[in-house]
N, C-alpha and C positions, 0 to 999 in steps of 0.2 A: 618377623621379622619391625623393627620401631618405622614406625611413621620418619617417614627425610625430613628434615625442619620447611626447605622448600614446599614439599608437596600440603604441611600443615599451616602456613605462612597464609598460602594463594587461596586454598579451600575457606577458612578463618576469614578473608577478607570479604569483604563486601565488594561477592564477585556471582551476580543475580541466574539467571537463570539459562545454564545450562543445564537443561531441564529434570528435573527433578521423575530419573526415571525407574522409580525404583522397582518394589514387586510387588503393587497393586496388579497389575497389567499382566503380569506371568500367572496370578492368582487367578483374576476372573479366568482365563483360557484354561486353569485345572481344578475351576469350582473350589478352590479353598479358600480362608481366610487370608485376608494381607497382613503381613508384618515386618516393616522395616528395615530389613538389619543390616541390606549394604544397598547403594546405587549401583542399579543395572547400569552395562554398558550402553551409550548412546551412540546407532550408527546412525550416522549420514551419507547422501550422497553428492555431497557438494563438487566434488571433480569427477563426479560423472561414473561409481564408480560405490560400492559400499565400502566404509571405510569409519574406523572409529572413531568419535568427534576428536577427540585427544593425536591423534596424530593428525590431521589434516594443520595445513601452514596455514591456514585462515581464519578467520573471526567470522565465527558463523554459530546464531544459536538454534536448537531442537525443540517443537513441542510436540510429544504425542498425543494422543486421543484424553487422556484425564487428564493430562497437564493445561490444556483445553478447557478442560470442564472448568479446573484449578482456577482457572483465569476470571471467568467466568465468561467466558469471549461466545460470542452466538453469531461474529462477524469477524471478518479480518481484521478491525478496526480494533479488538478486545484483545489485539497486543501493544495498546500505547500502553505504555510503561514496562512492559513487561525482555525490552531489548534497550542497550545502551545506546543512549545517540542516533534513535530511532524516533522516528514523530511519521502516523498512522493516524488518519484520523479521515470520516465521512468527508466527501469533497464537497465545496460550498457552492450552498443553495439547492445542490443535487440530494437526490435519494440511493442511486446507483454507484457514484460515482468514490475512487478514494484519492486522496492526499500521501502521500511516502515523500519523508527525507529520511535518507541516512547519512549521516556524518552535514550535513547542512548542505548536501546536493539530493534537486528532486524534481517534481514541474509542479505546481498544484492546477494549473490553470488544464481545465477539461477540454477546449477547443483543440478539434481535431489537427489543427495543423500543428501543432505541435507533442513532441516523443514524449513518453515518460524520461521521468530522469532513474527510476530504477525500476528493474524488469518485472514484471508477473508473472507466474510461469503456472500451471497446472497438470499436473502427471507431463511435463518435459516440455506442453506447448504455450509458446510464449503469447500472452494478449495485449495486443500492443495498444488499447487504449486502456486509460482510466476510468472512463464511462464501462460498467458493468462488472467495475473488478472488486468493489466490493462485495467480496465473495463470502458467502455464508456456508459454514462448518460443521457442514450435518453429515458429511462418511469422508473426512480424513481423515488419513491414519498418521500422517506428519508432515509438519511446518518446519521451514527452514528457512533461517533469514541470514544470508549474506552480504558483510560490512562490506565496501571497498568495488574498485572499478572488475567489470567482469567481462569476459568477452570469450578469452581461448577456450575455453572447453562450454561456452554457451553458445546457441542458437542466435540471439538476439547483443548485441551489442549495449554496455548500462553503466555510465556514469557514477553512481552512488550506491548498486550495491543489485542485492534479488533475493524475492522471497516466493518460495519453490511450494507448491502443497502438491503434496502426495497423496492420492485417494488408494480406498484400501483394495487389494488382491482378493480378485473372490475366490483364489486356492489356497489363500496365508488367514482366510475370517471366516469358515464355513458357522452356520447359522445366523445367528443374528441380533438388532435390537426393533424395539417399539418404545419409546419415550414424547410422552406429553406437559410440555411446560404453562404453567399460569400464573402470572403477577399480575402489578396492575397499571395504568394506564391502558387496561384493556388487552394487557399480553394474554397474547393463548397463539401455543405453537405445536406442534406434530412432525415430526422424524422417525423415520425408520430408516431401516438395513437389511437384508435379506439374502446368505448366501447361499452356493451350497452345489457339488459337482455333480455333474450329468453322468460322468462318466471316468475314467482314473484321468483319463487325455479332455476333458473340458468341462470349466467352470462357470458361475453365471453367478448376476449376483444382479440388482435390483438398490436404488437409494432412491428417500425422497424424501421434505421438507414441504410442510406449511406455515411460515411467519407472518404475523400479526399482529398491531398494535395501532391504538387511536392517537395518538401523535401526545405531544407530551407541550404542543404551545396548541396557543386556539384563542380564539376572538372574543375579544372582550364583551360587546356587543352580541354578536348573535349565536356564542360558543360553539361558532366552524374552529375542526380541528387541523393542526398542521403537524410534519414533522413525522406523518404516521406511516406505516409499511401494510406491508398484503404482496407478500411473495412465493409461489412456488417454485419447487425444484425437482427435476427428477433427472436420477443417471442410473444407465442401464452397459454394463458389463459384461463383458463374452469374451474367456480366459480357455487360451487352446495350448498346450503340450504336447504334440503328435509324438515326439521323440522327445531322449534329452537330449539334446543338442538345438532344436527351433522351439521358438514361444512366440506366441500373437497373442497380441489385448487389442479390441474391439470396442469403443468407449466410446456413447453417445448420449448428450443431455441435452435438457433444455431448461429453462428459466423464467419466466413471466413479473412480472411486480408494476403492480397498480397501486402507483400511493399519491398522497393530496404534494401541497406544494411545502418545499422547505425553505421553512421561515428564520431568517434573521431577525436581529435590530437594525436597527438607523443610528449610531453611533454620533456623527455628527449634525450640522443642523443642516434640514435638505433643502435646495435653494433654485429660484425660480425666476428667468431672467424674466424682465416687462422691457421691453421696444419700448413701448409709450404708454404712460411717461419710460422713460429713461431711467432703471436701476435693478436693483436686486430681495423679490421678495422671501421671507423665509415661511415657507412652506410648513415647516412644522422644526423644532427645535430639535437639540440632539438628546440623546435619554441618555441619562447618566444615574448612575446608584444602581442598586440591586436588580436583576433583571425580572420582573413577574410572570417570564413566559408569557405573556400577549403579544399577539402580532393582528396588525391587517393590511388589506391587500386589493388592491384593484383588478385585481382576476377571479373572474365567478366560480361557482363552485368544483364546475365539471372540467377546471382548467386543472389538470394537475398534472403527475409524472407517471409516464407508460413506460417499459423497459418491453423488450424479445430480445431471449440470449439464446442461439443456442449452437451447437457444435458435435462433429465427430473426431478420431482419433484414430488409425490403425498403429500400434506401434510391435514390429518385428523384429524378435532376436535371433541369432543363427551362433553358435559354436562353431566354426567351420575347422577346428581343432583342438589341441590343447593350445594354442595360446592365440588364436586369432579367434577375436566376436566381432560381429559386427549388427549394429544397431538402426531400427529407421524407426521414423517420426514422422508419417505423414496428417496434416491437420486440416479441418477446412473452420471456420465460425462465422456466425450474421448475427450482427447486434445492431436493434432498431428498435430506436428513443424516441419519444413526443414525448418536451417537457416543457411547461411552462416555466421561468425564472421570477421571482419578487425578484429584485438585486436592488433595489433598493429599501423593498421591505418595511410596506407602507401605500396607503390608501389611493397613492399619486400616479400617475404613470410618469415614471421617468428616466427606469433603468428595467423597465419590463419585457423580458424576450420570452420567444419559442426558438426552442431548440431540437430542430428531429434531423435525427441520423439515419443512414438506413446502411450501414459497414459489411463488409465482409472480407476477409483475410483467407489463403491457402499458403502452406507450410511447405515443405520438405527439410525431411536434415537426416542425414548419413555418419554415422559414427564408426569406428574401424578402431577398435583394440585390441594390444597388442601387452602379452604379460607373459617375459618368460619363466615365470614360476618363483623366482629367486631376491630379483634388483632393478626389474626393467619395466616399467609399463608405460607405452603408449599410447598417447590418443587422435585420429587423426578425423578432420571432420568438415563436411560443407553445408552450407543450408542456405535455404530459398525463402524468400516468402513476396508475398505480392497483395496490395492490401485497397480496397477500393473505400472511399469515402462519399459518396455525396450525401450533401447535406442541404436543407431549409430553414431559413432564422427568420425570425420577425423582430423586431426592435418596435416599442409603443412609446412614448413619447410627449402625448398632448398636455403637456401640464411644466414639461421645459422651458418653454417661452409664451411669453404673455403680451397681450395690447391689452387696452382700456380694460386690464381686469380680467379678462376673457385668454382661457387658455387658443394656443393654438394647433390645432391637431399634427398632428406628426407620425409619420409612418413609413422604416426601413427595412426593407427585404431581402434575402442575400441567397442566394442557389452558387455553390459550390461544389467542386467535385477534386480528390484531392487522390488522385493515383502514388501509390508508393512502392517500388521494387525494392526487397536490398537483398545481398546474394555477398556472400561470405565465406572463404576454409579458413578453416584453423586446425594448429597442432599442440599440442601436450606432451612435450615427456617427466619422468619420472626418475632416476636413477640413484640410486644407491651406492653411489662413488665410493666408499667406505662403508666398513665397520660403526652404523652409528647414525652417518653424516651422507643426508639429501636431497641432490641435485634437485630440482624442478625448473622448465620453462618451457614459457611458449610465445606464441604469435597468431595474431590474424588478423586478415586481410579483410574488411569492406568495404563493398560498393553501395551509395541505395543511391536510388535516384525518385526523382520526385517529380511528378508532372499536376500544376493547377490550373482549374476555372476557375471562375470568382464573375459573379455580375449583384451589383447592388444597383438598387433603385430608393429614391428619396421620394416623397408624398407629401405635402405640405399641404395646409388647409389652408383657406382664403387669411389673407389678403395674397399668400407667397405662392401660389402655386407655381407660378411662374420661375422659381426655383428645384420647381419637378425634373428630374435625371437618374440614367443611367449609369454606370461606370464600371468597367467591365473588361478585363486582363486576361492571359496565358501567361502562362509562363513556365521555365521548364527545367532543372539542372541535378547533376549528382555530385554527389561528393566520396573522397574516398578518406580512406585511412589505413594504418597500420600500426597493428598496437599488442605491443608484448609486455610478457610477465615474466617473471623471477624468480625466485625463494630458493633455499637456503635453510634446511633444518638439521637441530643436532637433537638425538636421542640421547639426553645424559644417566637416565638411566629407564627401569620399566615403567615406570610411571610419570618421568619431567621430559617434555621435550620444547626445543626453545624453535625460533625460526624469523626469519628477515625472508621482507619480502618487497619488491616491487611490479606497480600494476597501473599498465596506462590504459584508460576507457575516452571512450571515444561517442559520442551524440551530434548525430548530423545535422545538418543546415535544414534552415524550408523559408515557409513563404508565408507572412502574414497575414493569419485568415479574419480581422479586423481593418484591410486596406480601401476605404470609403469614399476616398478622394484619388483625385487623377496622382498628384502628388504622391498618395500613400504608396500607389500601385508602380511607381517608378524606381520606391524605397522599398519595393515589399521583400525583398531577400536576404536572408538571413542568415551566418556564418553556424560551422559546428561547434561546439563544445569539445574540448577535450579538457582532461585530469589524470597525474600525474599522482599515484597513492602510495609513500615507502612505510611499512610496518613491520613493526621489530612485540613478538610476539612468543608468552608461554605461558605450557596448558598442564596442570600434573593433579597427580591423583595418587591418596598416599595409599599404602601399602593394603589396609584392609578395605577400601575400595566403600569405608563410610566421608571420607570428603573431596570433593572435587572441586577445580576452580581453573578459572583461566587468565591474562590477563595482557591486554595488547595496544601497544604506545603508536600512533600514525600521526602522519607529516600529509596534505595535497594540496598539489599547486595545480587550483582548476582555474584555464584560463576562456573566456569569450565566451562567459554567462550570459546565454538569453534572457533578456531581461524583457520584459513586456510594461510601459510606462503610460500615462495619461499627458498626452499633450496638449489638444484643445475640444473642445466640442466633435464628438465623434472619429476622433483622429486617436489612436493606438501605437502608438511605431514601438519594432520587436527590436532590442538595440544588443548585438555584441559587447552589451557596455562596460563587462565588468573583469577582472583578475582578482581571484580569493585565494588567500592564504587558512589552512581551514588543519588544526593539528587539533590530538584530542589522546587519552587514554580513556580504558572501556574494562570495567573490573567484572567478572560473572563465577560466579560457584553455587555449590548448593553443598550442604551436610548433614547425615544424620546423629541426631543429638540422642542419649540414650536408646531404650529400645524400639520407637512409636513415633518419636519427634523428628520432623524435616524442618530445614531451615532453608533456605532460597534467598539470595538478593544481584543485585546488577547497581551498577555508579557507571557513569557517561558523565566526563568532562571532558567539552566542544566548546575550541575558541575561533570561532569562523570572522570574521573579515573580509574588508577587501582590501585589498593595496592600488585599485584604485576603482573609481566608476565614473566613466566619461557620457555625461547627462546634459545634451544642451542647453534645458530646462533651466541650468543654474551656472549659463552665461549671462550676463548682465547686458553684452550687448544682441542678447535672444528677444524677440519686440511678447514672445509668451516668455520670461525669465518670473522665475517660482521661488524665491527665497524662503517659504516651505517645505519646499522639499528634500528628504534625506538621507541617506543612505548608510545611515550611522550601525545598522543592524542587517545581518544576513537572515531572510525570512527563515519561521521553522525550525530555527540551530539552538534553543536554550542551553546557556554555560552547563546546566545541571539538568542529567536526569538520574532519577534513584527509586528504586523497588526492595521491598524487605516483606517478605513475609514466611508464615510459620504454617504447622499444621502438625495435629497428633491424633491418634487414632485410639482409639480404646476398643481390645477383644473383647465383644462380652461372648464368648465362647458360642453356646447354641442358638445365642439371640442375636449372630451377626458380630459388624465390627460398627462402630460409630466414629468421622472423622472430620474434626473439627479444624476450621482454618480461617486467617484475618492477613490481608495483607495493606500495605499504605505506599502509596506511587505520589514521590515528587516529581515537579518540571518545574524548575526557574524560567525566569522573567523569557516570555514568547513573543516575536514580533511576528505579527499575522499576514503583511503583504511587502512588495519590493519596496515601495516607495514607501517611507519607514510615518506611518499615522502613528501618534500617540494616545490617543482614543481605538486604535485596532493594535495594541498594545496586552497580552496576558501580563500582571503580577505570578511571581509564584507562587505553586497552591501543592495539598496534597489530596490526594482521591485513595479514602478507604472501601476496603470490600471484606466481607466476612461469608462466610457459606458452611455450612454442614450436610453434610452425607452420611445416610446409614443402608450398609449394603447386606442380604440376608444371610444365613451361613453359608448357601451352598452358590450366590454371589447372583442366580438369576434377576432376586430383584434388586433395586437401590432407588431410594428417595432421597434427593437434593431439594434444602431449602438457601437461599440466599440474597443476599442485599449487594446493590450497588452504589457505589457512590455514598456510604452508611452517614455521611455528615451532610452530607446537601450541598455541597460547593456548587457555588455557582459560578462558570469559567470559559470564557471564550476559547475555541479550537479552529477556529479559520476568520478571515474577513474578507470583504470585495469593495477593492479599491479601485473607482471609476470616478476621483475629485475632482476630474473634468470635466462632468455631465450632473450639473446640480448639485455636485460636490456628495456624489455615495460615499460612505464608508459601510458599510454594512460586516454586523459581527456575528458568527454562528456559534449554539453552546453546546455543552456536553451534556449527555443526559442530566437530569436530576435525578436523587437517591430513587431506587426504585430496589423493587423486588419480585423473588418466581419458587415457586416450588415448584421442583418437576417428579416425573413416573417414569422409572425406566425399567421395563421387560428384558434380560437376554435371553436365549432360546438357539 
């Protein structure tokens, strides 16, 4: 059969990492050499059941274990550049948090009173904090990235999208692997996975990782290292299948991290307010030019960043009969962090903080699936989650004010406790009402209740001890929302599918976790965010399975954006400030060229604009009028993202196989703060990577070497903007050029 013209065009377009799941993984399972002749079918669970990625009317990217290796991704932020219109980087000033924006929607602030804009799931368990979400990819079967609002099929509603990590099933992955990696900057990593059947009905697995490096930022005077890592993780799984109609999986995991400070670079002059004589003192000019990856801090050597993250989950599946299936997911998680963050990134005390969380969450989800075996599938679900997040915080600012040339000691302590209860019911129906035509519709009802208690105390040094005060408040509120979804898809042939869809997303309101004055406490509550996203998509593959591609165009109406802004010293209101109009186009695809060359690409165009941004600081009649504030650009939403990768496998016959690969990822200008500041704007840049791997003839040994950021590009990925406090505008940077070598043994 001839290739259809449409599938040829789409497969040949810049169409990214619809993952290149070719025959290598299957060959490893069989212990034979890999030959890239066709693209294997990619199966996803974006709609809570296994389906071909080409049949799902959702913009979704999927990456298997081999694709993650080829991306050289050791953590979840290694997906940066691999998915169109997604920004995923290490969170600002933190060794363990992640900042994710999809299609211009996300939440960069790790403060516990903000909810994520993009849902993070591991084995269908929702992780409610972006702290602890910088996942290490050490036993992952597949990662799926869903773009656009999610809710009618998922435990927790989200406005931007969802990232789903699925770890390996002990029944499906008998055997195991041991891997050791070494590289520059003191990088040393070890990973293992072992799985086996204890009987025909019982299987277990154990996976672990130890990840260390010395850090790529250092103090130029002392040689002290920053931005390092020392993380250990374990995951145990017990899987049971006592009958053909019942399956159970118990998972227990634990992660510990003990890292040094994560340091950035002060981009603007750091300022001190002198009370006598009255004036402003420049403590340090803003840094310009290429960063030399050095930093100084006011924190002592022992003041770093620590994390403990543990959890357990139990997934139960019952096949009630040929048409009905019941699924239960019960989970408990606990997160403890004790992190010092040098927000001003200098030896001065202007914005130095301690943030200590002691979070726990418990959740229960039920799903009831119906499938009549021909043209109707339905999902009914209920979800419950309760989260408690007590925290203790301290802010140190001994250099923020001075008198007669001497700094005035200042300490603020905060103790707060946030309890969130989320309840939801959802339903989704998928109906092939005529040959080649399928209608899907869903609805979700959500009620989120939040109770917040906060006490903040300020302690001034002489001569201002009379200003010492404590401000406390308690608040409670709840929000409900109904969020529908609908899609219509048409199978134009066995290889080409098109769809249109509309989805509504919701993120609940909350309370300002930086309400430091009586006035702030009276205006601490902020309202929910809502988004409607409309999408038109097309997916295709060639008849010979050597080309695969997809394209999606979307438009989002995003209302009541929750924006944290800087007002006065110590005052940071959260405003439902903005309405956004977001539109874009996304391409993804892959192709096999010749007999053993694989080409993959992605391209994203994003036009994100504010229809309005209500900011009282722009009112000339306001005492704190600031003409320098502007909101011309939506943060973390570059206009263009693209990636191109190419790899070729040389069959060495009895000597095994050698694969060489390279990729280039492009990102246009990106703004790194809600309040646009020129120094927190990263111009367009390209990051290049390269790798080579050798597999033994029996596929039991693999040696891999690679280089990330081959051209040693210096680029910003995150920013701290607290301009009302000492003019703090701090940038955080991506990794420098780094190399590694790994050896893996499969058994």
